[in-house]
Residue, then its C-alpha position, 0 to 999 in steps of 0.5 A: x499499500x502507497x504510504x499515506x501522508x497527512x498531518x492530523x492534530x490530536x487533542x486530549x487531556x490525558x498525556x498518556x493517551x495523547x502520546x499512545x496515538x500520536x506514536x502510533x501515528x507516526x508508526x503509519x506514516x503520518x504527521x502528528x501535532x498534539x493540543x492538551x486542550x481546546x484553547x491549545x487546539x485553537x492556537x494550532x488550528x489558527x497556523x496549521x491547516x490539518x487533515x484531520x482532527x482527532x478530539x477528546x470529548x471530556x476535556x477540562x475548560x472547554x469540551x470537543x462538543x463546545x470546540x467543534x460548535x465553535x469551530x467546525x464551519x470554520x476549518x472544514x477539517x474532519x473530527x474523530x471524536x473520542x468518547x467515553x464507552x456508553x456515552x450515546x448521547x454526546x457521540x449523536x450530539x458530537x454528530x449533529x454538530x459536524x464530527x465526521x465519526x467516533x471512537x469509544x474508549x478503550x479502541x484498538x489503535x487499527x480501528x483509528x487508523x482504519x477509520x483515519x483513512x476511510x475519512x481521509x480517502x472520501x475527503x480525497x474524492x471530493x476534493x478532485x471535482x475540478x470540473x463542473x457544468x450548470x446551465x450555460x455555464x462550465x467551471x474548469x479548475x485545471x484550465x483556469x476557465x469559467x465559459x459562459x456562453x460559449x465565452x471564455x473567461x480567466x480566473x487567477x489563483x485567489x478565485x480558483x481556490x475559492x471556487x474550488x472550496x465551494x463546488x465541492x461543497x455546494x449550498x454550504x455558506x462560508x463565511x468571510x472570515x474563512x474565505x479570508x483564511x483560505x485566501x490568506x487575506x484578512x480584508x473583508x472588503x477585498x474578499x467581497x471584491x473578489x466575489x463581485x469578480x467571479x459574479x460578473x464571470x459567472x452570473x447572467x446578472x451579477x448585481x441580482x445573483x441567482x448561483x453565487x449569492x450573499x446569505x446576509x449576516x454569514x457570508x456566501x454560498x455557491x447554489x449549483x442547480 
């Protein structure tokens, strides 16, 4: 099997579990960072784009569920919850908040690896979607083109990054903060300008967008019919 390289953040207040999980993941060719609580994890995700987060629910201070509630819409990173055995309500709440999977303690390290690989494989397949067609529009991220009514419009790398995320998450609202982190830009006005530029390339009437819409107070969403 080809080596699977991904950067994983392990968040657990138990030093022993944190160390064991890190050791096993490294032995299976993963790059690993750790955090001992939710606050520590938050500081790390501001600096690093992780491929997956392994998150303990029961932690002092903010617990794992509070961490998901505050950050899931911002980071778009798959999350596997580590839960106490028998805590079904917490597992259900975690999945409802946006966690991708859970594993009750104690767990077999091999099962954790399998669950990680399953999630990463699904994510990889989704992210391979780079050419779409809807109505009279074709977006080709490979060629950096938007073709509308048979007319070609070039897109730059910043526009490509935003469109790639939206194409693979149709109907999902992205905040200005999230888009800013995605393209390394912290000025909301500049993000609005980029969206306006994209609308001119996609929409028949950019001032009354049908596809790339604003969700007031929340951000932007791409509706693909």
